[in-house]
N, C-alpha and C positions, 0 to 999 in steps of 0.2 A: 432062050428065055430060062430054060431049066438050069443051064450052067450058071447063069447070073444068080438065080435063087440059091443054088448050091454054095456059091461063094459068099453070098450075102447073109445067109442064115447063121453061120457060126459067129459072124461079127455081131449080128442082132442079138443072139443068145448071150454073147460075152457082155454086150452093153447092158442087157437086162440084169445079168448076174452082178456086174460092177455097180450099177445103180442100187440094186437091192442090198449088197454088202455095205455100200456107202451109207445107206439109210440106217442099217442096223448099227454100224459104228457110231453114227451121229446120235442115235437114241441111247446107246450105251454111255456115250460121253455125257449127254444131258443128265441121265440118271446118276452118274458118278458125281457130277457137279452139284446136283441137288442133295445128294448124300453128304458131301463135304460141307455144304452150307448148314445142314441140320446139325452136323457134328460141331461146327463152329458156334452155333446158337446154344448148344448144350453147355459148352465150356465157358 
């Protein structure tokens, strides 16, 4: 059981990191789009 956990943990951690970074990228993209829309409204 311990061996399985040892193998599974890194994958779990990687998945967590990936989902977190994806979330951050998505938020950055959204804020960039909003910024662009504001710029368009100004012009």
